[in-house]
C-alpha positions in Angstrom: -5.2 -7.7 44.9 -3.1 -6.6 47.9 -2.4 -3.1 49.1 1.3 -2.7 49.1 1.8 0.9 50.5 1.0 -0.3 54.0 3.7 -3.0 53.9 6.7 -2.5 56.1 9.7 -3.8 54.1 11.5 -4.8 57.3 8.7 -7.4 57.8 9.1 -9.0 54.3 10.8 -12.3 54.3 12.7 -13.5 51.2 10.1 -16.1 50.3 7.3 -13.6 50.2 9.1 -10.9 48.4 11.0 -12.9 45.7 14.3 -11.2 46.5 17.0 -12.0 43.9 20.6 -12.2 44.9 23.5 -12.6 42.4 26.7 -13.9 43.9 29.8 -13.2 41.8 33.0 -14.9 42.8 35.8 -17.2 41.8 36.2 -19.4 44.9 33.7 -22.3 45.1 33.6 -22.9 48.8 32.6 -19.5 50.1 30.2 -18.8 47.2 28.5 -22.2 47.5 28.1 -21.9 51.3 26.6 -18.5 50.9 24.3 -19.7 48.1 23.1 -22.6 50.3 22.5 -20.3 53.3 20.6 -17.7 51.3 18.6 -20.3 49.4 17.5 -21.9 52.7 16.4 -18.5 53.9 14.2 -18.2 50.8 16.2 -15.9 48.5 16.3 -16.7 44.8 20.1 -17.0 44.2 22.3 -17.3 41.2 26.0 -17.6 41.1 28.6 -16.8 38.5 32.2 -15.9 38.0 33.0 -12.2 37.6 33.9 -11.2 34.1 33.3 -7.8 32.5 31.9 -9.2 29.3 29.3 -11.3 31.1 28.0 -8.5 33.3 25.1 -7.3 31.0 23.9 -10.9 30.5 24.0 -11.6 34.2 22.1 -8.5 35.1 19.2 -9.4 32.8 18.0 -11.5 35.8 17.5 -8.2 37.5 19.0 -9.0 40.9 18.0 -6.9 44.0 21.5 -7.4 45.5 24.9 -8.5 44.2 27.4 -10.1 46.5 30.8 -9.8 45.0 34.0 -11.6 46.1 37.0 -9.5 45.1 39.5 -11.8 46.8 41.1 -13.5 43.8 39.7 -11.4 41.0 41.8 -9.5 38.5 39.1 -6.8 38.1 39.8 -3.1 38.4 37.3 -2.4 41.1 36.7 1.3 40.2 36.0 0.4 36.5 33.9 -2.6 37.4 31.7 -0.6 39.9 31.3 2.2 37.4 30.0 -0.2 34.8 27.9 -2.1 37.3 26.2 1.0 38.6 25.4 2.1 35.0 23.7 -1.2 34.4 21.9 -2.0 37.7 20.4 -0.3 40.8 21.1 -3.4 42.9 22.6 -3.2 46.3 26.3 -4.3 46.2 28.0 -6.0 49.1 31.7 -6.8 48.5 33.8 -9.4 50.4 37.5 -9.7 50.3 40.4 -11.3 52.1 42.7 -8.4 51.4 44.3 -7.0 54.5 44.8 -3.5 53.2 42.1 -1.1 54.5 42.5 1.1 51.4 40.7 -1.7 49.5 37.7 -1.1 51.8 37.8 2.6 51.2 38.4 2.4 47.5 35.6 -0.2 47.1 33.0 1.9 49.0 34.1 5.0 47.1 33.7 3.2 43.8 30.1 2.3 44.5 29.7 -0.6 46.8 27.0 -0.4 49.5 28.8 -2.5 52.1 32.0 -4.5 52.6 32.7 -7.7 54.6 36.1 -9.0 55.5 36.9 -12.7 54.9 36.7 -15.2 56.4 33.0 -14.8 56.1 30.4 -15.1 58.8 27.4 -16.3 56.8 25.1 -14.8 59.5 26.8 -11.5 59.2 26.6 -11.4 55.4 22.9 -12.3 55.7 22.3 -9.5 58.2 24.2 -7.0 56.0 22.2 -8.1 53.0 18.9 -7.5 54.9 20.2 -4.1 56.1 21.1 -3.1 52.5 17.7 -4.3 51.2 15.8 -2.3 53.9 17.5 0.8 52.5 15.7 0.4 49.2 12.0 -0.2 50.3 10.6 1.1 47.0 12.3 -1.8 45.2 10.9 -4.4 47.7 7.4 -3.0 47.4 7.6 -3.1 43.6 8.7 -6.8 43.8 5.9 -7.5 46.3 3.2 -5.7 44.2 4.3 -7.5 41.0 3.7 -10.8 42.7 0.2 -9.9 43.8 
């Protein structure tokens, strides 16, 4: 049995911690590239298209972070985030190709933890994911202790 209260969550890598990332998007190329990059880094990754009715089922996997592509979606962001926040404490990073900065403000106000403009830099998304996860060390420690 390992002692988890002395673990610095910034030192956990994805392979050791079992970090789960759910990528929701409609475009194959960016989602697949992101999935491959995160999987190679040791994250457990699942991908799906964003649909309101599928959300509870997708969240049964209990992701630690959700990466959401709002570029081509027909979702009402405020309604979607309200529902998502009611179902999951996961960190949410949104990416979009929209050029209107009000999208960024509205998305963050609606409940997103971070926002990335497209085209995506996979390294930047990975760094932002790590930063978001460091802001929830209690969750990482719970994951780590459940694997002990």
